[in-house]
C-alpha positions as CSV (number, residue, x, y, z in Angstrom):
1,M,101.1,-34.3,98.5
2,P,104.3,-34.8,97.4
3,D,107.4,-35.4,99.7
4,D,110.5,-34.8,98.1
5,I,110.3,-32.5,95.3
6,A,113.5,-30.4,95.6
7,P,115.3,-29.1,98.6
8,G,113.9,-26.1,100.3
9,V,110.2,-27.2,99.2
10,S,107.5,-28.6,101.4
11,F,103.8,-29.2,101.7
12,V,101.2,-29.3,104.4
13,Q,97.5,-30.0,104.4
14,L,95.6,-27.3,106.3
15,D,93.3,-29.0,108.7
16,L,90.1,-26.6,109.0
17,D,88.2,-29.2,110.8
18,G,91.0,-30.4,113.5
19,E,90.2,-30.4,117.2
20,D,93.4,-28.7,118.4
21,R,93.1,-24.9,118.6
22,F,96.5,-24.3,116.7
23,Q,98.1,-25.9,113.7
24,T,101.8,-25.1,113.7
25,V,102.1,-24.5,110.0
26,R,105.6,-22.7,110.6
27,R,107.1,-25.9,112.1
28,E,105.1,-28.4,109.7
29,L,106.5,-26.5,106.7
30,G,110.2,-25.8,108.3
31,V,109.7,-22.1,107.6
32,T,112.4,-19.9,109.5
33,T,111.8,-16.3,108.5
34,F,108.3,-15.6,109.7
35,G,105.5,-17.1,111.8
36,L,102.7,-19.0,110.4
37,N,99.8,-20.9,112.2
38,L,96.1,-22.0,111.6
39,I,94.2,-21.2,114.6
40,R,90.8,-22.7,114.9
41,M,88.3,-21.3,117.7
42,E,85.0,-22.5,118.6
43,P,82.2,-20.2,119.5
44,G,83.1,-18.2,122.7
45,N,86.6,-19.0,122.5
46,R,89.2,-15.9,123.3
47,G,92.8,-15.7,123.0
48,R,95.0,-14.0,125.3
49,I,95.2,-10.1,125.1
50,H,98.8,-9.6,124.0
51,T,101.4,-7.6,122.0
52,H,104.7,-8.2,120.4
53,E,107.7,-5.9,120.7
54,R,109.2,-6.2,117.2
55,Q,106.7,-8.6,115.4
56,E,103.6,-7.4,113.1
57,E,100.8,-9.9,112.5
58,V,98.4,-10.3,110.1
59,Y,95.1,-12.2,110.3
60,V,93.7,-14.0,107.1
61,V,90.1,-15.2,108.1
62,L,89.0,-18.3,106.2
63,Q,86.0,-19.2,108.2
64,G,83.5,-17.4,110.3
65,T,84.1,-13.8,111.8
66,L,87.2,-12.7,113.7
67,S,86.1,-10.5,116.5
68,L,89.5,-8.4,116.8
69,G,90.2,-6.6,120.0
70,V,92.4,-3.8,119.4
71,E,93.4,-1.8,122.6
72,G,89.9,-2.8,124.1
73,E,87.7,-2.0,121.1
74,E,86.6,-5.1,119.0
75,H,86.3,-4.8,115.2
76,D,84.8,-7.6,113.1
77,V,87.0,-9.1,110.3
78,P,84.7,-11.4,108.0
79,S,85.6,-14.5,106.2
80,W,88.2,-14.1,103.2
81,S,89.4,-10.4,104.7
82,A,92.4,-9.7,106.6
83,A,93.9,-7.5,109.4
84,R,97.1,-6.3,110.4
85,V,98.2,-5.3,113.7
86,A,101.6,-3.5,114.2
87,P,104.2,-4.3,117.0
88,G,103.1,-2.6,120.2
89,V,99.5,-2.7,119.8
90,R,97.3,-4.7,122.2
91,R,95.2,-7.2,120.4
92,Q,92.8,-10.2,121.3
93,L,91.2,-12.8,119.2
94,V,87.7,-13.5,119.8
95,N,85.1,-15.8,118.2
96,R,81.3,-14.5,119.3
97,G,80.1,-17.4,116.9
98,P,77.5,-18.7,115.8
99,G,79.9,-21.0,114.0
100,R,83.7,-22.0,114.0
101,L,86.3,-19.4,113.5
102,V,89.4,-20.5,111.3
103,L,92.1,-18.2,110.7
104,L,95.9,-18.0,109.3
105,A,98.0,-15.8,111.5
106,L,101.1,-14.7,110.1
107,G,104.0,-12.7,111.8
108,G,107.5,-11.4,111.0
109,S,109.7,-8.6,112.4
110,E,112.4,-8.2,109.8
111,P,112.0,-5.7,107.1
112,H,110.9,-6.8,103.8
113,A,113.7,-7.5,101.2
114,G,111.9,-6.0,98.7
115,R,112.1,-7.1,94.9
116,D,114.8,-9.5,95.2
117,G,113.3,-12.0,92.6
118,V,114.9,-13.7,89.5
119,V,112.7,-14.4,86.5
120,Y,113.3,-17.3,83.9
121,G,112.1,-17.7,80.5
122,D,111.2,-21.3,80.5
123,W,112.6,-24.1,82.6
124,T,115.8,-24.3,80.5
125,S,116.8,-20.8,80.3
126,P,119.4,-18.7,82.0
127,P,118.2,-15.7,84.3
128,A,116.3,-13.0,82.3
129,G,116.4,-10.3,85.0
130,S,113.7,-9.3,87.5
131,P,110.2,-10.3,87.2
132,Q,108.8,-6.8,86.2
133,D,111.5,-7.1,83.1
134,L,109.6,-10.0,81.7
135,P,105.9,-10.1,80.4
136,M,103.7,-12.7,82.0
137,P,103.5,-16.0,80.0
138,D,100.7,-16.9,77.7
139,D,97.6,-18.5,79.7
140,L,97.3,-22.1,79.3
141,P,95.4,-23.6,76.1
142,A,92.1,-25.1,77.0
143,S,93.4,-28.6,76.3
144,E,95.8,-28.3,79.2
145,L,93.4,-27.6,81.9
146,R,92.4,-30.1,84.3
147,T,88.4,-31.2,84.3
């Protein structure tokens, strides 16, 4: 992946096969406004029962099935599904198997800023307003697709 595209842009390879339970994606990317971790759990692994005072969390399951304990009751979250847990709600991450569980955990505590985007018609044009003011661009022609 590129190292130095522009200030404020960073990349990381998600390592689904890594040995450690956590990949600190937030730190690796330099993210400062929300938490982001890749969590890998082998069959039988459990996380701590925990809650957050201000932070809500979203768990996006990439591989396996998350057994998400919520206030003592488990709920299955299959691959390519997501679950949100609000602040103040106790939760526990569990892998009941049979295979490895891999998920992205995202957490934040600040209110969403809303629509603060600015859109451009092309790379050389001045700002053209907010994203909803400009239609989506035409799709790439087949000749520009990678094969």
